[in-house]
N, C-alpha and C positions, 0 to 999 in steps of 0.2 A: 925695337924692341919685338921679343915673339909673345903671340897671343898666350902661349901659354905663362911666359914670367906676368905677365898682365893677370890674368885668372889666378894665377897665386901670390899676387900682392892683391889681389879683391878679398880672394876668402881672408889671409892676414893680419889684412886692413878691417875686415869687419870684426871680425875676432877680437883686433887691438883697442876699434873702437869702445863696443859694447865692455870688456871688460874696464874702461873708463867712466861706464855709467852712461854713458850716450847712444842715441837709435839714430839708425836713419831711416826714412820713408819710406813707403811697400812699395810704390814703383823702384828702389833699388836691387829688389829682387826678381823683376819680372824676367826671363830667360828670353833668348833671340824668338822663340818660339811664341810665350806670350803675347810679345809686339804685333805678330802678326793681325793677332787677333783687332790690335785696336785702332781704333779713328779719329776723328778731331778730337774727341775729347782730352786727346791727351796731347796735343796740339801745343799748350804752353810749357810743357816738360821739355818736347823736341825745341821749339822756338827761342826759347830764352836758354837753351843748353843747359837744362838743370841734370846733374848725374855722375856718373861717375866719368874721372880727369886724371889722367896718367902717364905724367910725362917725365921722360928725360932729355928732354928741351933740344934734344937730335945729336945728342952727346955722345948715343951708346952707352951709355956709364950711369943708369940710374942709381946705383947704391951707390953713388959717390957725388953724380951732379942729378936730380929726378927731384921730384915731387908727387905726392899725392891727395888727390884734391875728391869733391864730392860737393857739387853745387847743389843745397837746400831748395833756395828760392831765390827767385830774381826778375826784375824787371829788365824793360827794353828802353834803348836809347832813346826811342821816339816816349817813352814815359817822363823821362827828365828833359827833352823838351815842351814839352806839353803840361807838365807839372800835374796829370793824371792816372794813374794805374800806381804800380809796384813801383816806388824811386828806390828801392832798398835791392841787397842781395846779400843772402848767409851762405856760408862754405864752413864745410869743416875738414882739415888739413892735415897731415901726417908727416913728420921730421924726423927725420934718423938723425945720430949721431954724428958728424961732421959730412951730413948727406947736404949738401950746400944749393941752396936758390941763386940762381944768379943776380947779382946789380940791376933793378930795374926801376921805375917810374913809373906812374899812370897820371897823363894828361886832365883826365876829368875826376877820375875816382879818388875819393875818401874813406878810409879802411881805417877801422878799428883791429887790430891783431889781438888773439886773446888766449894766452895756456889755458888749455882746459884742463891739464893732469899731462901727466910723465914726468918727465925732463925741463931741461932750461931752455929755452929759447935765446938765442945769441942773435941781436940783429945790429946789423952795422948801417950805418947813416951819412948821407951827403947830399947836400942841397945840390939841384942841380942847377947851370948855368942857360943862357939864354940860348945856347947853341947845342946842347944838352950834352956839358961836361959834366965832369966834377967839381963843385964848387969849395972852396977852403974858408967858407964862413962856418960862423958857430951855425948850429942846427937846434932850432927851439920845438920842442915836442909833448903832447902831454899825456900823461902814463896815470891811469886812473881818476883825471882830473887835475892832479897838479901836473904844473907848466916846469918844464925841465931844459938846461941846457947843456951840451955837449959838445967837443971837439968835430969838423971833421971827417971822418974816416971812420972815427968811436964808434963805441958798440953798447947797446944797453940790453941787461937779462932781464928776462923774463920769469920768475919760479911761478908755479902751476897758478891759476888765477886771476896772475897779473897780467896788464894790456898796454896798450901803445894804441893813440891814433896818428895815423901816418897819412898830410894831406895834399893834395894832389901836386905834381914835381918835387916830392921828395925822395932821394933814391934808397934803394935799401936790398939790402943781400940776410940772406938770413941760413940759419943751420940750427939742428939741436946739438945741447951739449948732457952729458952723463947719461941721458937714458934717452928713448925716442919718445917723441911731442907729440901729444894731440891738441892742434891747434885751431880756434877757431877764428873766421874774419865776416864783421858785420860789418857791410859796407852801403852807398848807394850802388846803382846798378852795376852790372861790370859785364865790361866788353872786352873778351879778349881778341877780336878778332882786329880794333880800331886801338884800341889804348893801354898798351902796353908799350911804354919804351927801355929795350934791350941797352944796356950800357955798349956792351960787345951785340953784334948780330949772331940772331943763334935761333934756334928753330922753339916754336911752340906747342904743337904737339907730335908724338913722333909718327915715324912710319915702323908697319905692325906687320912684323911675317908670319901670315896666317899656319905655323904650323898646328893646328887644333884650333874645335869652334871655340868660340866666346862665352865665357860662363855670365857675363851681362855685357849690355852693349855700354861703352865710351860716348861722354860725349859726341865725340868725332866721327862713330857711327852711324849713327844715327841718319846720314842719308840714303847710306845705301841698305840699310834696313827695316825703316818705316816707310810705308805706301800710303797711309791711311790717313793723310788730307783732305782725299775727296771723296772720304766716304760719309 
């Protein structure tokens, strides 16, 4: 992806999020110059990968096969192992009409996916097999506290205000319908480095062409721009 495209997506996403009555935390708006002044006090943001996350899954076709995310809060895998500290995460996402997020599951993470406003969110579901394939068994899920069973490969549709709980090991693929959707995610600790299993091998973070300076940093920019860990 080009940095100019990422900057445009950030600007547009912020406007859409605010239109839906949701607001990002202050660090969302730090510039690369602001980051040069930061020290150890912001290490949780860097270490826990909080912030802007825009991906085309390595397909170079963001508007048809991509996802906008902003991680608002997150713990660490160590928190989960010890049971101490933040054991949870929260994200806000934007999904366009027929903008597909590829089929995947998480080995450890359990997540609630919430339609926070806009159009409808369509989610396709499969149980996973022991060898990480797609099972042909019925899928049982909880939707706003109500148990529901669907056939393998069937879809559920979330209207604004509705949610679904996705347990670990449950394959899911989703996209927007009617108009783009503001999607919330509340989960156990999120670990994008080791806890994503995509049905077909695919990239998680994009390759970036630096055709202009960053508006704000992506989580995958931190290693290059944040130098304050020793301050």
